[in-house]
N, C-alpha and C positions, 0 to 999 in steps of 0.2 A: 496077234500083232497089234490090233487096234487097242487092246487093253494096255499093252506096254507102251504104246505111243501116247496114250492118255496119261499114263503114269509120268512120262517125261514132261507133260504139259500141266501137271497138277498145280503148279504155281500160278497158272493163269485163271484158275477158278476152283473153289473148294466147297461150293454149296450143294451141288448135285452132279451126277455123272450118268451117262447113258451111252449105249451102243445100239446101232441098227445094223442088221445083216440081211442079205438077200441070197437065196439059192437060185435065182433066175425066175422063180415062179411066185414067191411070196416074201414080203418084208416082215421081219420080226424086230420089235424094239423092246429093249429092257433098260429101264432107268429108275433111279431112286435118289433120295436125298443123301448127301454125305460124300466122303472122299471116294476116289476110284477104288481104293483097297477095301472100303466098307461096303460099296455097292456090289462089287463082283467077287465071286469066289470061283474055284475051279469047276464046281458042279454047274454053276450058272453059265460060265463060259462054254462048257461042253454042249449046252443046248443051243448056242448061237452059232450054227453052222451055215456056211455059204461062201461065195467067192467075191462078194462085194460087202463092204462094211464102212460105216462112218461112226465116229465117236465124239463126245463133247464133255468137257468139264466146265460147269457154269459158274460165272461171277455175274450176279444180276445187276443190270443197269436199266432194264425196262421190265416191270412186273415183279411181284413179290417172290421171295425165295420159298416156293412151295412146289409140291410134286408136279402139279399141272403145268408149271412153267419150265420144268426140267427138259433138257434136250437130249437127243434129237426129237423134234416135233414130227408127229406122224399124221398124215392126212390121206385117207382113202377116197378115191373118186371112181366114176364109171370108166374113166380113161386109164386107170391104174393108180397105184399108190406112190406117195412121195414121203421120204423121211429127210429132214433137213437140220443142219447144225450151223449156228451163226456166231461169229465173233464180231462185235461192233455195236452200233446203236443207230437206229433209223430216226430221222427227224420229221418225217412226213406221216406219222402214225394216223392222224385224222383222215387223211386222204386214203391211206391203205385200208382203214376200217370201212370207209365209204365204198371203196371198190369191192371189198370182200362181202359186204352186205348185199351187193347186187348180184352175187353169184347165185345160180339156180338153187343150190342147196339151201341157201338162206331164204330166198324168195318163196320156196315151197314149204318152209317151216321145218325142214328136216335136219337142221344144224343148230346145235346149242353150243356156243363157244364156252370152253372151260379154261383155256389159257388166256392170260392177260399180258402178253408180251408182243413186241413187234415181230418176232420170229414166227409166231403162229399165223399172223396175218399174211406174211410173205409166203409161208408154206402153202396156205390155201390158194393164194393167187397163182403160184407156180404149178400147183397140182391140177388146176382147171384149164384144160386145153381141148375142148371137144372138136374143134375144126383144124387142129394142127398137132404137131408132135411136141414133146417136152422141151426139146432144144429150141425150136422156133418160138415157143411160148416164153422161154427165158430171154431170148434175144429181143423180144418185144417188151418184156416187163422190166428187165434190169436197167435200161437207160432211163426209165421213169422213176426209179427209186432214189430217194434222197437220204444221204447219211453215210455212215461207215459200215461196210459189210465185207467181211471175208467169209465166204459161204462154202460148205460142202453139202451136197444133197444127192439122193439116189432114187431112181425108179427101180423096178424089179430087175432091170438088165443093164443099167448105165449109171456110172458115177459122174457127178458134175462138180465143178469148183468154179468160183467166180470171186473177183475182187473189185471193189468200187473204183470208179475212175480216179479218185484221189489217192487210192492205195494207203489209207490211213492205218489200217491194221495189217500186220505181215501175213503172208501166205507163201508157202514154198512147195515146189514140185520135186519129187524124188523118184528114183528108179529102184525097183526090186528085181531080183533075179527072175521072178515069175509075174511081174506086174508093175503097177505104179502106185504112188502114195502122195497125198497132199496133206500138209500139216501147217499149223500156225508158226512153228519154229523148226529150224533144221536140227535142233537137238533131238526132236522126236524121231527124225529120220535116222540119225546115228544110233539111237537106242534099238531100233528094229533092224539094223543092218542095211538100210537103204542108202544110196548115194544121192547127193544133191545134184539136180539137173539145173535148176534156176529158180528164181522167184516167179510166182504168178504175177503177170504184169497188171498194173491198174487198168481197169476196163476190159479185162480178158475173161472169156468163158472157156473152160476146158471140159471136154466130154471124153470119158474113157469107157470103152466096152470091149466086146470080144474082137472087134476090128481094130483096136488100138486107140491111140490118143488123137483127138482133134482139138485145135485151138482156133478161136474166133474172137475178134475184137468187137465188142458191142458199144464202146465209147472211146473217144480219144483220151489218152492218159493225161491227168493233171496232178502229177505227183505231189502229195502233201503227207508224207509219212509221219506218224506220231513221234515226236522227239522224246516223249516220256517212256517209250519203249527202251530207248538207250539209257535213260536215267534209272528206271525202276522195273518196268513190267517184264521185260524179256529175261531169259536165263543168261548168265554171263558168257556161256559158251555158244550163244546164238550169234549168227552173223546176219545183219540187216543192211541191205543195199551196199554190200561189199565191205561193211565195217564191223569188225568184231566188237560185241557189246562190252566185254571185259576191258579191252584196250581203250574203248571210248570212256569208260568209267574211271580208269586209271588216269587218263589224260585230263578228265574233269578235276580230279584231285590235285594234279600238278598245277593246273590253272588256278584252282581255288587257293593253293598255298601262295602263288604269285600275287593274287589279288588281295588276299586277306591273311597276311602273316601274323603270327602271335608268338610271344615268348612262352614256351611251355616245356614240360619234361617228357611227355609221351603223347603219341597220337593213337587213338583207338577208333575203330569203325563199328557202326551198328550192323550186326548181321542181318541179312546176308548182303544186300545190295549196297550197303555203305562201305564194305570192306575194300573193294578195288579202289574207290576214290581215296580211302584212308591210306592205302599203300602209296598211291601217287602223291598225296599230300606229304607223307613222311619222306619220300624220296626227294621231292623238290625243296622241302624246308630243312632237311637234315635232322629233324626231330625223330627219335626212335619210334618205330611202330610196335605196338604190343596188343595182345588180345585182352580187352578190358571187359568184355561181356561173354558169358556162356549162354548159348542158345539151346533151348529144349527143341530137339529135332522133330518132336512129335506134335508140336503145336503149330497151327497154321498161321499164315500172315495176318497180323492184326489189321492191316490196312483194308483188306478185302472182306472182312466180316460184314454181314449185312446190316448191323445196327450199331448205334453208338454205345449201347450198354455192353454188347459183346466185345466191341473194340476195347473198352476200358477194362473189362474183366480179363481179356486175353493178354494184355500187355505184361502183367506180372507173371503170368504163366510162361511167357515166351522167353524172357531174358532175366539173367541175374548178373550183378556186377562182381568182378574178381577183386576182392579187397586187397590182396597182396600186390596187385598191379597198380591200383589207383590211390591207395592210402598215402596221404601227404604229398601227392603229386599235383602239378598243374596239367590238366588234361585238355587235349583237343579232341572233341567228339565229331566225327564225320558221319553225316547222314545224307540220304539221297534227296529228301524233300521234307518240308513241313506243310501239312495240309490243315488239320484242325488244331494241332499243337498238343493233343493229349499224350501222344507217344513220347514226345520229347520231355514233357513235364515229368512223366514217370521215370524216364531214363536218368534225367538229371537228379531227381530225388534219390534214386538208387545210388548214384555215384557219390552224392553228398553223404549219404548214410554209410557208404563204404570208406569214407574219410578223404575224399578228393579235396585238395586245397582250393583249386580253381577249376571251373568247367567252362571251356570256350567251345561254342558250337559253330561248326562250319557246314554249309549245305551245298551239295553239288548240283543244285538247280536253282533258278531264280525264284522269288516269291510266287506262290500259286495264288493268283488273285481272281481267277475266273473259273466257273464250272466247266466241266467237259460234257459234251453231248454226243460224243463219238465212241463211248465204250469204257469210260472210267467213272466210277461213282464218287465224284467230288461233291455231289449234291448242290446246294444253293450257295450263292456268294456269301450269305450271312454266316455260314459255317466255316468259311475259310479265314484263318486267323490273320493272314496278311492283307485281307481286304479292309482297308480303313485304319490299319495299325502301322505305325512306323517301326523300323527294324529295332530300334532301342526299346520300344514298348513291347515288342514280341519277346525280346531277350528277357525283360523283366517278368513277363507273363509266364515264360517257361522256366525261369529261375537260372538263366545262364549269366556268366560274368561278361561274356561278349557273344555277338552273333554276326556271322558274315555269310552272304549268299554269293555264289558265282554269278557273273554277269550273263545276260542272255547271249552275248557274242562269244563268251568263253565256253559256255555249254555247247552252243551250235558248232563252234570250231572243233570241239573234241569229237563230234560225230563224223567229221570229214564229209558232210553233206552240204550242198548249197542251201543257204538259208531259205530261199524261195521254194525249195522242195520239201520243207518240213512244216507240219502243223505245230504251231506254238501257242495255240489259242488260250490254254490255261494260264499262260504267263502274260499274254499281250491283249487278250480279248478280241483278236482278229480271227474270226471263224472262216475257214476256207469253204465250207458248205453253208449256204444261207439258212438261217434258222427262222422258224415261224415265230409268231408272237408268244410271249412267255406263258400265256394261258394254255397253249397247245404243246407245252413241254413238260417234262417231269417223269420220274420213274414210275409213278402209279397213275398215269393218265388214263389208261384203259380200265383200271380197277375202279376209277371214279365214275365210269359210264357203263360198265358191264357188270354182270353178276360176279361177285368175287368167287375165286376158286375155293374149293373145299379142301381143307388140309387133311392129311392122314389117309391118302389113298391106300387101300389095303393091298392090292396086288399090282405091282408096277410092271405089268406085262401087257402089251397090245399086240393082237394078231390081226393081220389083214383079213377082213371078213370074206 
């Protein structure tokens, strides 16, 4: 079930995948680089037996995309073992590193860090609790952690889940006929036949074992859910804070047509996340909708590839223009966002080569002008095309005849969420969680101060000693 749940969440991370299981006595972790379907096969899954399991599909925002940083992260201690999976990004990495180096295993020289991500530090800190139990340790530690975190972790006999007080990343609780399940999106619950119970609340810790489920609040909620989940990250069939993501995207398209009309012959959407907004634009504008691109279903999202080179190589592999749809036509192209601009340049070039007479680009989110430090790899401000460029300059840069972005108010309105309950930092620069100085931020902060991990680990299996 964990394997199929991960399959449903593959869109959230494509660099590595892993599953940890426990039979009540021992935790076994299997992880490797690649897609869920590449990492696991039937024979591998047959070796992962137990009644507790967690899984993770990684999209790196802290630490390089190497085996050592794949999750779940496993940490054995004298008190027992912990395996943990994390969606989000922590902003107090220097403090976490300092706390971790004070643990006895470090002080006695028995620990050599191999991972270079925030998750490994958090796993170590949660695993060490000589004078208390794992739940008490979590209640002490989690209020001290700064950043975005939706967590699932396990000891030999208990499954835990927690969400940061701001609730930046989604986390959903579901019920199985024979147990419980927690996942980033409710689509994963539907895939394995679980029913949605509710969202895990911001600042909530859940513990599940043979005695059932317990819920405790470790912090007062300060809801600031990521608005970009509605724009791009989440699956269209997900529901976040009571709002269906597909419906929100369609409404963004309607609003975009109202704000930026254009005379054109056909509306096309960029697969996949641009299509709902394109249908909304077509509906509001009266311009016919058509499929203008064919997507290769076996190529991953270009946006979350870990390097610029791979992004550029992946664009042509991913999409091709349908010449009979676009030739001689004035085209409105709907996309969810422009980050660096490389994707749009390639798309517009394809449409021109296919004979499009005009190409008008409409974007269902405002200009991205600030980096994200809470779990999206927007990198530095210098890489964001909208930072320091006027809209008409961006249009010329990507080769469009015109360009229009939805307003911040239009986007937020489509989510049906109060604006004060959403994180909009990538559009406004107003960060809901205080950030340290810039020298203490960055994807590779730990790699600059610790020994870099070794690539190409031969056997991606860890056993509890």
